Phi, psi and omega in degrees: 000161176283155179286131182294326181294321183294320176306311186297334186258004182216051189305307191295320184292316180298312178296327180281336167290325183286326181288319186297335177282349180082024175254161181278134182283357174294338177294337177283316177301326180291318183291319181293317182293326173291320180296320178291322185291322175298309184298316183295318181298311180300329173301307180307313179310297197301318187293314178300322183288319175297324176293314177303316176296319180297318171305308181307313179295314175299320175300314180304312188289326174295318177295323185292334184259007184059034179255158192279109183259013194299314187299314182293338184280323176300315178309314189291330179288320175295320172295318171308314173301318181288329171312301182307315177295317182287332173293320176297320184288323181295322172300320173295312181290334178287331175291325183282337178290312179305313174298325184287321180297321178302338176270003177261126182287162169297149175278138183293145164299152185303331181281358186269133181285147177287176182131160191243335195237169173305339182283347180272346178297145185249125172295111191251347185197145165222165179210141174082179186236152171291127186295138181248126183225156180259024174214144179299133179285126182270141178288156192301326184300322174305309185295310188300318184293315172308310185275352178060045173258340173219137184243102180286321183297315188286328176302319179295320180297308185302309189232310183153179184288133180104011184231072180283155183251115173287128196236136164055237184309329177299314180287336178285316172308303181308312179298326179287330181283329176295309181297318170298321181290326183289312181302308184295322176312304180301326178296335191262011175088014177267139174263131192280136169246155162236096200265171175288149189268001169237148176227156176273181186298316180298326175291322183288330180286320184311312182274347175103012176286331175251142346269025182268339185235027190291339184277001176268344189255143178276135188249125168272084188299328182298314180258010182050052172230165181236139164297131184300123164297333181191153182293350180298328186294298180295320180300303186299326173292353179311321186249024186294138187060029179245157168246129181258150166287152180304324183291342181281343182279141006272139162284123182238114179229155186219157183200148175233123185221154162289152173241142186236117186222132183290324187049054181292137183087356177281141183195169173083205179291332177298343187251007183293127169075227184267006183304306180214116188236170180261345169222129179202160177268152182202144170260129181251137170251136181229139173232145168236117191223162173299141182304326182286356185252349200292316178297327174292316177295333172296317176294320175297319176293326179290320176298322179302312177290317175300321176306315181300319177297313179297328178295318180281356175085014187265142174287136176209169177221161179243121175256129164270111198284133175293162184305320185286347184250007170279167178276166186309320188260359186270139171268331177201139185219139160250141173256131176251127182233140173268153175275131178263104183293315179285347172249343176063047174201163183269138182246132174278132181236355178194141165243119185258110189240146167248129185255358186050221186272007197294308182282316191301328180292323178284329182269348174069052174257120185233170171226152176261118184294140174308332181273358173101179184101181180293133180306145186249146176295137175273169176256145180242152185217149171208159177194144176288134185216050022215178171275137192274323182307305182289328169303305180308311174306311174298318174299314180302303187300323185285330188252028177277151178252165177310326181281348178098008179274167177238124186264122188276134174303139181312328183287345181262353186304315182290349181262321179274324189079003176221160182246339186223142163257114177194000000 
């Protein structure tokens, strides 16, 4: 969330950023009103506590001199009751203020283009050429059914639509990709975690899934937990409520987990095959960094994810997302999209995002500067490196042969133990 002092001192800037995100600026006015109420109540409490201390000292002196202090004692009791009442009111307004701050989105970075729709996103890089073949390319779902490497029908029977079952070579290919992505992340300095697949309310609130994306998560209602929509949530919360030393920064973490997403509102051709599913594997990268380094670290993380796509030999492009197409918590985001040869469309396989201090302030993750002084809020970043379903879809479509077989990219051979799926 944003710092209240920053909001108070930059009201118009904050409102402009909120409008760029497509949110209502009334959330800012509500926070300002609650902050004014909080400061007014706090001032009253401080005045009364000062009076209580003054009276207490006077009473002590009068008692030492054997003087009658009963009137002042009565006043002190009255002041104490008033302080108690105001403290309760102060606690309530602070709780309401925190709730209001959670409804204010992060502000877009100055380098983010204005705009409201995907058409306003800017292509900043491309790599690779569209495959040219002398035979018609099939979509991945046709190839998968023919090769019996993913079973959509039985996944629907077991759980429901959007829960595919990887079978045989398909399961081995998926596992090979996960291991490949993790091994490459470790070579780039990331420490691997194996986190829980459920998180509590505090963790979901810390990364911004609450209150913004609650309807997209699977809820374990009885235990007040959520199935992870992405490893970003447990991994970023790893250092929640902790103070790191400056020498520990940057923290680079990675994790491979299943991800569970309800994908409410998804329908039609965009959910065909592996395009949009409710459960999928993904390798996530997370960084905690010094604020003055976060945008350099963003570009490095983007390079880490791009490197993987190039190693697989897949054509891709990089989009700089416009303000209106940013998530609620993001200050700047790149989307990496691979070309789907069988569908003739781009598929998003990674989002690389800088949240600046927005998440870390919610989670109270700070670092103590080597030069001394008060602990400072870190900046957090994350990115997919990479999400499996659409990478698998693009790989299968791009690497198909006229006979309907799949040529496995060379970088995966040591993980798969086979070069052809057929």
